[in-house]
All heavy atoms as TSV, in Angstrom:
chain	resi	resn	atom	element	x	y	z
A	1	MET	N	N	13.486	9.227	-25.627
A	1	MET	CA	C	13.676	9.356	-27.105
A	1	MET	C	C	14.472	10.594	-27.376
A	1	MET	O	O	14.237	11.662	-26.830
A	1	MET	CB	C	12.263	9.488	-27.702
A	1	MET	CG	C	12.289	9.643	-29.164
A	1	MET	SD	S	10.553	9.558	-29.770
A	1	MET	CE	C	10.779	10.441	-31.284
A	2	GLN	N	N	15.426	10.454	-28.266
A	2	GLN	CA	C	16.307	11.590	-28.680
A	2	GLN	C	C	15.789	12.124	-29.981
A	2	GLN	O	O	15.352	11.412	-30.894
A	2	GLN	CB	C	17.737	11.117	-28.847
A	2	GLN	CG	C	18.379	10.738	-27.573
A	2	GLN	CD	C	19.792	10.244	-27.910
A	2	GLN	OE1	O	20.003	9.280	-28.544
A	2	GLN	NE2	N	20.781	10.967	-27.302
A	3	LEU	N	N	15.888	13.420	-30.118
A	3	LEU	CA	C	15.560	14.089	-31.389
A	3	LEU	C	C	16.821	14.179	-32.236
A	3	LEU	O	O	17.955	14.342	-31.690
A	3	LEU	CB	C	14.994	15.455	-31.149
A	3	LEU	CG	C	13.679	15.536	-30.378
A	3	LEU	CD1	C	13.256	16.947	-30.159
A	3	LEU	CD2	C	12.601	14.758	-31.115
A	4	ILE	N	N	16.690	14.097	-33.519
A	4	ILE	CA	C	17.842	14.163	-34.420
A	4	ILE	C	C	17.781	15.514	-35.082
A	4	ILE	O	O	16.846	15.861	-35.769
A	4	ILE	CB	C	17.782	13.050	-35.456
A	4	ILE	CG1	C	17.742	11.709	-34.773
A	4	ILE	CG2	C	18.940	13.163	-36.417
A	4	ILE	CD1	C	17.459	10.543	-35.691
A	5	ASP	N	N	18.848	16.334	-34.826
A	5	ASP	CA	C	18.880	17.697	-35.350
A	5	ASP	C	C	19.252	17.698	-36.851
A	5	ASP	O	O	19.615	16.684	-37.440
A	5	ASP	CB	C	19.769	18.591	-34.588
A	5	ASP	CG	C	21.242	18.241	-34.665
A	5	ASP	OD1	O	21.609	17.403	-35.547
A	5	ASP	OD2	O	22.048	18.806	-33.891
A	6	GLU	N	N	19.094	18.845	-37.468
A	6	GLU	CA	C	19.325	18.972	-38.899
A	6	GLU	C	C	20.780	18.669	-39.247
A	6	GLU	O	O	21.033	18.092	-40.348
A	6	GLU	CB	C	18.951	20.372	-39.357
A	6	GLU	CG	C	19.039	20.538	-40.867
A	6	GLU	CD	C	18.111	19.647	-41.665
A	6	GLU	OE1	O	17.031	19.242	-41.142
A	6	GLU	OE2	O	18.444	19.289	-42.777
A	7	ASN	N	N	21.738	19.057	-38.439
A	7	ASN	CA	C	23.139	18.751	-38.689
A	7	ASN	C	C	23.402	17.227	-38.783
A	7	ASN	O	O	24.112	16.764	-39.667
A	7	ASN	CB	C	24.037	19.376	-37.648
A	7	ASN	CG	C	24.085	20.891	-37.755
A	7	ASN	OD1	O	23.830	21.458	-38.801
A	7	ASN	ND2	N	24.388	21.538	-36.652
A	8	ALA	N	N	22.766	16.536	-37.835
A	8	ALA	CA	C	22.904	15.059	-37.865
A	8	ALA	C	C	22.243	14.460	-39.064
A	8	ALA	O	O	22.813	13.555	-39.712
A	8	ALA	CB	C	22.324	14.476	-36.560
A	9	THR	N	N	21.098	14.989	-39.416
A	9	THR	CA	C	20.370	14.505	-40.597
A	9	THR	C	C	21.234	14.651	-41.852
A	9	THR	O	O	21.340	13.736	-42.677
A	9	THR	CB	C	19.041	15.206	-40.736
A	9	THR	OG1	O	18.209	15.026	-39.571
A	9	THR	CG2	C	18.245	14.740	-41.959
A	10	GLN	N	N	21.776	15.841	-42.002
A	10	GLN	CA	C	22.612	16.094	-43.216
A	10	GLN	C	C	23.861	15.209	-43.210
A	10	GLN	O	O	24.266	14.704	-44.264
A	10	GLN	CB	C	23.038	17.568	-43.229
A	10	GLN	CG	C	21.895	18.528	-43.505
A	10	GLN	CD	C	21.238	18.249	-44.866
A	10	GLN	OE1	O	21.921	17.947	-45.843
A	10	GLN	NE2	N	19.917	18.461	-44.919
A	11	ALA	N	N	24.455	15.020	-42.031
A	11	ALA	CA	C	25.660	14.130	-41.945
A	11	ALA	C	C	25.301	12.701	-42.313
A	11	ALA	O	O	26.074	12.034	-43.027
A	11	ALA	CB	C	26.202	14.191	-40.519
A	12	VAL	N	N	24.152	12.233	-41.927
A	12	VAL	CA	C	23.714	10.850	-42.287
A	12	VAL	C	C	23.493	10.731	-43.811
A	12	VAL	O	O	23.949	9.804	-44.421
A	12	VAL	CB	C	22.445	10.453	-41.499
A	12	VAL	CG1	C	21.831	9.148	-42.067
A	12	VAL	CG2	C	22.765	10.267	-40.019
A	13	ARG	N	N	22.863	11.764	-44.388
A	13	ARG	CA	C	22.636	11.775	-45.826
A	13	ARG	C	C	23.979	11.748	-46.594
A	13	ARG	O	O	24.142	11.036	-47.583
A	13	ARG	CB	C	21.789	12.950	-46.204
A	13	ARG	CG	C	20.360	12.804	-45.751
A	13	ARG	CD	C	19.543	14.024	-46.153
A	13	ARG	NE	N	18.202	13.907	-45.603
A	13	ARG	CZ	C	17.467	14.934	-45.221
A	13	ARG	NH1	N	17.931	16.143	-45.404
A	13	ARG	NH2	N	16.302	14.766	-44.751
A	14	ARG	N	N	24.906	12.577	-46.146
A	14	ARG	CA	C	26.218	12.623	-46.789
A	14	ARG	C	C	26.950	11.290	-46.660
A	14	ARG	O	O	27.566	10.820	-47.652
A	14	ARG	CB	C	27.087	13.756	-46.256
A	14	ARG	CG	C	26.678	15.125	-46.679
A	14	ARG	CD	C	27.746	16.175	-46.311
A	14	ARG	NE	N	27.999	16.222	-44.863
A	14	ARG	CZ	C	27.322	16.934	-43.988
A	14	ARG	NH1	N	26.326	17.735	-44.395
A	14	ARG	NH2	N	27.695	16.941	-42.703
A	15	ALA	N	N	26.859	10.683	-45.496
A	15	ALA	CA	C	27.519	9.391	-45.276
A	15	ALA	C	C	26.914	8.341	-46.184
A	15	ALA	O	O	27.674	7.505	-46.734
A	15	ALA	CB	C	27.400	9.006	-43.829
A	16	PHE	N	N	25.618	8.343	-46.338
A	16	PHE	CA	C	24.970	7.403	-47.222
A	16	PHE	C	C	25.448	7.524	-48.675
A	16	PHE	O	O	25.783	6.588	-49.364
A	16	PHE	CB	C	23.463	7.514	-47.147
A	16	PHE	CG	C	22.738	6.552	-48.042
A	16	PHE	CD1	C	22.630	5.194	-47.703
A	16	PHE	CD2	C	22.198	6.917	-49.264
A	16	PHE	CE1	C	21.975	4.283	-48.511
A	16	PHE	CE2	C	21.547	6.041	-50.082
A	16	PHE	CZ	C	21.405	4.720	-49.728
A	17	THR	N	N	25.516	8.792	-49.102
A	17	THR	CA	C	25.947	9.097	-50.462
A	17	THR	C	C	27.389	8.646	-50.697
A	17	THR	O	O	27.750	8.080	-51.702
A	17	THR	CB	C	25.841	10.602	-50.788
A	17	THR	OG1	O	24.437	10.952	-50.605
A	17	THR	CG2	C	26.282	10.923	-52.161
A	18	ALA	N	N	28.207	8.881	-49.687
A	18	ALA	CA	C	29.659	8.560	-49.822
A	18	ALA	C	C	29.989	7.068	-49.604
A	18	ALA	O	O	30.870	6.540	-50.245
A	18	ALA	CB	C	30.448	9.408	-48.848
A	19	GLY	N	N	29.253	6.449	-48.668
A	19	GLY	CA	C	29.689	5.140	-48.284
A	19	GLY	C	C	28.593	4.085	-48.128
A	19	GLY	O	O	28.825	2.966	-47.697
A	20	GLY	N	N	27.395	4.427	-48.483
A	20	GLY	CA	C	26.267	3.449	-48.413
A	20	GLY	C	C	25.623	3.351	-47.042
A	20	GLY	O	O	25.802	4.198	-46.161
A	21	LEU	N	N	24.826	2.347	-46.894
A	21	LEU	CA	C	23.973	2.194	-45.724
A	21	LEU	C	C	24.765	1.998	-44.424
A	21	LEU	O	O	24.455	2.565	-43.435
A	21	LEU	CB	C	23.044	0.980	-45.946
A	21	LEU	CG	C	22.003	0.717	-44.870
A	21	LEU	CD1	C	21.142	1.925	-44.667
A	21	LEU	CD2	C	21.137	-0.447	-45.243
A	22	ALA	N	N	25.761	1.181	-44.493
A	22	ALA	CA	C	26.603	0.968	-43.259
A	22	ALA	C	C	27.247	2.271	-42.785
A	22	ALA	O	O	27.235	2.511	-41.583
A	22	ALA	CB	C	27.691	-0.068	-43.510
A	23	ALA	N	N	27.692	3.094	-43.690
A	23	ALA	CA	C	28.301	4.366	-43.334
A	23	ALA	C	C	27.245	5.295	-42.712
A	23	ALA	O	O	27.528	6.016	-41.751
A	23	ALA	CB	C	28.954	5.049	-44.553
A	24	ALA	N	N	26.032	5.261	-43.269
A	24	ALA	CA	C	24.967	6.115	-42.756
A	24	ALA	C	C	24.554	5.670	-41.319
A	24	ALA	O	O	24.348	6.527	-40.462
A	24	ALA	CB	C	23.770	6.053	-43.671
A	25	VAL	N	N	24.484	4.403	-41.112
A	25	VAL	CA	C	24.155	3.897	-39.721
A	25	VAL	C	C	25.250	4.283	-38.789
A	25	VAL	O	O	24.986	4.753	-37.651
A	25	VAL	CB	C	23.930	2.368	-39.753
A	25	VAL	CG1	C	23.847	1.821	-38.347
A	25	VAL	CG2	C	22.645	2.060	-40.527
A	26	GLN	N	N	26.523	4.099	-39.165
A	26	GLN	CA	C	27.643	4.487	-38.293
A	26	GLN	C	C	27.574	5.989	-37.969
A	26	GLN	O	O	27.820	6.370	-36.814
A	26	GLN	CB	C	28.923	4.157	-38.989
A	26	GLN	CG	C	30.150	4.381	-38.141
A	26	GLN	CD	C	31.425	3.976	-38.774
A	26	GLN	OE1	O	31.486	3.823	-40.004
A	26	GLN	NE2	N	32.459	3.773	-37.996
A	27	GLU	N	N	27.305	6.811	-38.980
A	27	GLU	CA	C	27.211	8.280	-38.739
A	27	GLU	C	C	26.056	8.595	-37.819
A	27	GLU	O	O	26.182	9.439	-36.915
A	27	GLU	CB	C	27.032	9.019	-40.088
A	27	GLU	CG	C	27.068	10.508	-39.933
A	27	GLU	CD	C	28.388	11.069	-39.428
A	27	GLU	OE1	O	29.467	10.446	-39.683
A	27	GLU	OE2	O	28.375	12.111	-38.742
A	28	LEU	N	N	24.908	7.961	-37.999
A	28	LEU	CA	C	23.764	8.151	-37.097
A	28	LEU	C	C	24.163	7.840	-35.682
A	28	LEU	O	O	23.832	8.628	-34.725
A	28	LEU	CB	C	22.572	7.278	-37.512
A	28	LEU	CG	C	21.377	7.344	-36.643
A	28	LEU	CD1	C	20.727	8.698	-36.676
A	28	LEU	CD2	C	20.377	6.203	-37.026
A	29	ARG	N	N	24.887	6.764	-35.453
A	29	ARG	CA	C	25.280	6.414	-34.094
A	29	ARG	C	C	26.290	7.335	-33.502
A	29	ARG	O	O	26.474	7.298	-32.283
A	29	ARG	CB	C	25.780	4.963	-34.114
A	29	ARG	CG	C	24.657	3.964	-34.307
A	29	ARG	CD	C	25.089	2.595	-34.110
A	29	ARG	NE	N	23.934	1.708	-33.907
A	29	ARG	CZ	C	23.927	0.450	-34.132
A	29	ARG	NH1	N	25.049	-0.183	-34.517
A	29	ARG	NH2	N	22.836	-0.243	-33.931
A	30	ARG	N	N	26.981	8.125	-34.309
A	30	ARG	CA	C	27.836	9.130	-33.747
A	30	ARG	C	C	27.025	10.277	-33.126
A	30	ARG	O	O	27.530	10.960	-32.256
A	30	ARG	CB	C	28.735	9.713	-34.870
A	30	ARG	CG	C	29.768	8.786	-35.344
A	30	ARG	CD	C	30.705	9.434	-36.339
A	30	ARG	NE	N	31.197	10.678	-35.747
A	30	ARG	CZ	C	31.648	11.692	-36.458
A	30	ARG	NH1	N	31.641	11.675	-37.766
A	30	ARG	NH2	N	32.106	12.758	-35.848
A	31	HIS	N	N	25.802	10.462	-33.583
A	31	HIS	CA	C	24.987	11.607	-33.140
A	31	HIS	C	C	23.969	11.211	-32.073
A	31	HIS	O	O	23.622	12.082	-31.266
A	31	HIS	CB	C	24.280	12.254	-34.313
A	31	HIS	CG	C	25.212	12.876	-35.299
A	31	HIS	ND1	N	25.719	14.141	-35.125
A	31	HIS	CD2	C	25.823	12.403	-36.404
A	31	HIS	CE1	C	26.530	14.426	-36.106
A	31	HIS	NE2	N	26.625	13.382	-36.933
A	32	VAL	N	N	23.477	10.026	-32.120
A	32	VAL	CA	C	22.426	9.613	-31.107
A	32	VAL	C	C	22.745	8.158	-30.678
A	32	VAL	O	O	23.442	7.406	-31.345
A	32	VAL	CB	C	21.027	9.644	-31.745
A	32	VAL	CG1	C	20.601	11.029	-32.068
A	32	VAL	CG2	C	20.892	8.767	-32.961
A	33	VAL	N	N	22.258	7.788	-29.537
A	33	VAL	CA	C	22.427	6.484	-28.962
A	33	VAL	C	C	21.293	5.595	-29.472
A	33	VAL	O	O	20.109	5.836	-29.068
A	33	VAL	CB	C	22.494	6.506	-27.452
A	33	VAL	CG1	C	22.572	5.092	-26.858
A	33	VAL	CG2	C	23.620	7.367	-26.938
A	34	ILE	N	N	21.605	4.652	-30.308
A	34	ILE	CA	C	20.644	3.678	-30.768
A	34	ILE	C	C	21.301	2.286	-30.652
A	34	ILE	O	O	22.271	2.006	-31.357
A	34	ILE	CB	C	20.205	3.924	-32.264
A	34	ILE	CG1	C	19.525	5.281	-32.401
A	34	ILE	CG2	C	19.244	2.798	-32.697
A	34	ILE	CD1	C	19.135	5.616	-33.787
A	35	GLU	N	N	20.801	1.496	-29.763
A	35	GLU	CA	C	21.433	0.205	-29.501
A	35	GLU	C	C	20.908	-0.887	-30.440
A	35	GLU	O	O	21.620	-1.852	-30.712
A	35	GLU	CB	C	21.255	-0.206	-28.048
A	35	GLU	CG	C	21.994	0.753	-27.139
A	35	GLU	CD	C	21.833	0.375	-25.688
A	35	GLU	OE1	O	21.461	-0.762	-25.379
A	35	GLU	OE2	O	22.165	1.199	-24.829
A	36	ASP	N	N	19.729	-0.754	-30.881
A	36	ASP	CA	C	19.098	-1.817	-31.693
A	36	ASP	C	C	19.406	-1.565	-33.169
A	36	ASP	O	O	19.121	-0.494	-33.706
A	36	ASP	CB	C	17.537	-1.824	-31.414
A	36	ASP	CG	C	16.880	-2.905	-32.206
A	36	ASP	OD1	O	16.947	-4.081	-31.785
A	36	ASP	OD2	O	16.236	-2.575	-33.199
A	37	ASP	N	N	19.951	-2.566	-33.854
A	37	ASP	CA	C	20.331	-2.430	-35.244
A	37	ASP	C	C	19.095	-2.183	-36.135
A	37	ASP	O	O	19.163	-1.363	-37.048
A	37	ASP	CB	C	21.046	-3.667	-35.745
A	37	ASP	CG	C	22.443	-3.815	-35.191
A	37	ASP	OD1	O	23.035	-2.804	-34.816
A	37	ASP	OD2	O	22.942	-4.960	-35.179
A	38	ARG	N	N	17.975	-2.822	-35.848
A	38	ARG	CA	C	16.800	-2.619	-36.656
A	38	ARG	C	C	16.297	-1.228	-36.522
A	38	ARG	O	O	15.858	-0.618	-37.520
A	38	ARG	CB	C	15.714	-3.652	-36.269
A	38	ARG	CG	C	16.077	-5.069	-36.650
A	38	ARG	CD	C	15.061	-6.047	-36.168
A	38	ARG	NE	N	15.125	-6.012	-34.680
A	38	ARG	CZ	C	14.232	-6.552	-33.885
A	38	ARG	NH1	N	13.230	-7.159	-34.375
A	38	ARG	NH2	N	14.387	-6.492	-32.577
A	39	MET	N	N	16.346	-0.640	-35.350
A	39	MET	CA	C	15.902	0.781	-35.146
A	39	MET	C	C	16.822	1.713	-35.884
A	39	MET	O	O	16.388	2.672	-36.470
A	39	MET	CB	C	15.825	1.088	-33.660
A	39	MET	CG	C	15.336	2.461	-33.370
A	39	MET	SD	S	13.667	2.807	-34.005
A	39	MET	CE	C	12.690	1.891	-32.835
A	40	ALA	N	N	18.097	1.449	-35.830
A	40	ALA	CA	C	19.055	2.310	-36.555
A	40	ALA	C	C	18.813	2.286	-38.032
A	40	ALA	O	O	18.773	3.328	-38.683
A	40	ALA	CB	C	20.503	1.845	-36.254
A	41	LEU	N	N	18.596	1.090	-38.621
A	41	LEU	CA	C	18.253	0.968	-40.022
A	41	LEU	C	C	16.991	1.673	-40.374
A	41	LEU	O	O	16.906	2.388	-41.383
A	41	LEU	CB	C	18.235	-0.451	-40.454
A	41	LEU	CG	C	19.574	-1.222	-40.469
A	41	LEU	CD1	C	19.316	-2.718	-40.673
A	41	LEU	CD2	C	20.505	-0.700	-41.513
A	42	ALA	N	N	15.969	1.481	-39.577
A	42	ALA	CA	C	14.679	2.148	-39.828
A	42	ALA	C	C	14.798	3.668	-39.755
A	42	ALA	O	O	14.189	4.392	-40.563
A	42	ALA	CB	C	13.618	1.664	-38.856
A	43	THR	N	N	15.598	4.153	-38.828
A	43	THR	CA	C	15.827	5.602	-38.681
A	43	THR	C	C	16.537	6.154	-39.906
A	43	THR	O	O	16.123	7.205	-40.419
A	43	THR	CB	C	16.595	5.915	-37.394
A	43	THR	OG1	O	15.887	5.349	-36.275
A	43	THR	CG2	C	16.792	7.395	-37.214
A	44	VAL	N	N	17.574	5.471	-40.331
A	44	VAL	CA	C	18.300	5.907	-41.520
A	44	VAL	C	C	17.377	5.905	-42.739
A	44	VAL	O	O	17.356	6.873	-43.539
A	44	VAL	CB	C	19.566	5.057	-41.759
A	44	VAL	CG1	C	20.128	5.299	-43.192
A	44	VAL	CG2	C	20.596	5.333	-40.724
A	45	GLU	N	N	16.596	4.836	-42.890
A	45	GLU	CA	C	15.635	4.800	-44.020
A	45	GLU	C	C	14.660	5.922	-43.948
A	45	GLU	O	O	14.369	6.552	-45.046
A	45	GLU	CB	C	14.903	3.459	-43.981
A	45	GLU	CG	C	14.039	3.282	-45.196
A	45	GLU	CD	C	13.338	1.932	-45.221
A	45	GLU	OE1	O	13.446	1.153	-44.273
A	45	GLU	OE2	O	12.675	1.629	-46.246
A	46	ALA	N	N	14.127	6.275	-42.823
A	46	ALA	CA	C	13.198	7.382	-42.677
A	46	ALA	C	C	13.858	8.726	-43.020
A	46	ALA	O	O	13.260	9.583	-43.666
A	46	ALA	CB	C	12.613	7.406	-41.271
A	47	LEU	N	N	15.104	8.944	-42.564
A	47	LEU	CA	C	15.811	10.146	-42.892
A	47	LEU	C	C	16.053	10.281	-44.359
A	47	LEU	O	O	15.829	11.390	-44.949
A	47	LEU	CB	C	17.176	10.185	-42.139
A	47	LEU	CG	C	17.112	10.398	-40.645
A	47	LEU	CD1	C	18.523	10.238	-40.063
A	47	LEU	CD2	C	16.559	11.742	-40.307
A	48	LEU	N	N	16.442	9.191	-45.028
A	48	LEU	CA	C	16.676	9.241	-46.451
A	48	LEU	C	C	15.374	9.451	-47.248
A	48	LEU	O	O	15.358	10.192	-48.221
A	48	LEU	CB	C	17.381	7.931	-46.909
A	48	LEU	CG	C	18.764	7.756	-46.349
A	48	LEU	CD1	C	19.287	6.357	-46.746
A	48	LEU	CD2	C	19.719	8.832	-46.819
A	49	ALA	N	N	14.344	8.841	-46.781
A	49	ALA	CA	C	13.025	8.981	-47.450
A	49	ALA	C	C	12.519	10.408	-47.348
A	49	ALA	O	O	11.928	10.947	-48.290
A	49	ALA	CB	C	12.004	7.967	-46.863
A	50	SER	N	N	12.761	11.018	-46.216
A	50	SER	CA	C	12.280	12.398	-46.012
A	50	SER	C	C	12.972	13.374	-46.965
A	50	SER	O	O	12.411	14.354	-47.375
A	50	SER	CB	C	12.468	12.849	-44.589
A	50	SER	OG	O	13.845	13.048	-44.278
A	51	ALA	N	N	14.178	13.039	-47.375
A	51	ALA	CA	C	14.909	13.880	-48.318
A	51	ALA	C	C	14.463	13.645	-49.770
A	51	ALA	O	O	14.759	14.508	-50.612
A	51	ALA	CB	C	16.421	13.562	-48.228
A	52	GLN	N	N	13.768	12.565	-50.021
A	52	GLN	CA	C	13.360	12.257	-51.366
A	52	GLN	C	C	11.909	12.218	-51.558
A	52	GLN	O	O	11.339	11.479	-52.314
A	52	GLN	CB	C	13.986	10.921	-51.788
A	52	GLN	CG	C	15.481	10.952	-51.769
A	52	GLN	CD	C	16.059	9.592	-52.144
A	52	GLN	OE1	O	15.403	8.738	-52.613
A	52	GLN	NE2	N	17.340	9.417	-51.899
A	53	GLY	N	N	11.164	13.018	-50.767
A	53	GLY	CA	C	9.720	13.078	-50.907
A	53	GLY	C	C	8.992	11.821	-50.467
A	53	GLY	O	O	7.927	11.523	-51.013
A	54	GLY	N	N	9.546	11.055	-49.547
A	54	GLY	CA	C	8.848	9.903	-49.020
A	54	GLY	C	C	9.238	8.591	-49.693
A	54	GLY	O	O	8.743	7.551	-49.277
A	55	THR	N	N	10.094	8.607	-50.695
A	55	THR	CA	C	10.502	7.350	-51.310
A	55	THR	C	C	12.007	7.185	-51.191
A	55	THR	O	O	12.722	8.177	-51.179
A	55	THR	CB	C	10.141	7.337	-52.790
A	55	THR	OG1	O	10.847	8.431	-53.474
A	55	THR	CG2	C	8.653	7.495	-53.012
A	56	THR	N	N	12.436	5.990	-51.060
A	56	THR	CA	C	13.890	5.734	-51.010
A	56	THR	C	C	14.132	4.364	-51.566
A	56	THR	O	O	13.271	3.500	-51.529
A	56	THR	CB	C	14.393	5.843	-49.560
A	56	THR	OG1	O	15.806	5.756	-49.593
A	56	THR	CG2	C	13.841	4.809	-48.660
A	57	ARG	N	N	15.325	4.165	-52.068
A	57	ARG	CA	C	15.733	2.849	-52.584
A	57	ARG	C	C	17.013	2.506	-51.913
A	57	ARG	O	O	18.068	3.059	-52.250
A	57	ARG	CB	C	15.922	2.923	-54.100
A	57	ARG	CG	C	14.635	3.193	-54.829
A	57	ARG	CD	C	14.879	3.196	-56.339
A	57	ARG	NE	N	13.689	3.642	-56.948
A	57	ARG	CZ	C	13.611	4.543	-57.925
A	57	ARG	NH1	N	14.719	5.074	-58.375
A	57	ARG	NH2	N	12.470	4.876	-58.447
A	58	LEU	N	N	16.980	1.585	-50.966
A	58	LEU	CA	C	18.186	1.143	-50.289
A	58	LEU	C	C	18.799	-0.051	-50.984
A	58	LEU	O	O	18.174	-0.849	-51.544
A	58	LEU	CB	C	17.911	0.806	-48.835
A	58	LEU	CG	C	17.402	1.921	-47.987
A	58	LEU	CD1	C	17.128	1.471	-46.585
A	58	LEU	CD2	C	18.426	3.067	-47.949
């Protein structure tokens, strides 16, 4: 299991803001190896939710 550092977290959030979910998943994959699409989506959702107090709207 890989840990996601704060720089990667911020990059994923910026990518989501600029380009949506697909951009956020692509940015996440630049920082960590995630082969399963469902896991990548769940990870992005968790990162976004953590920035918004546990709630997110994808």
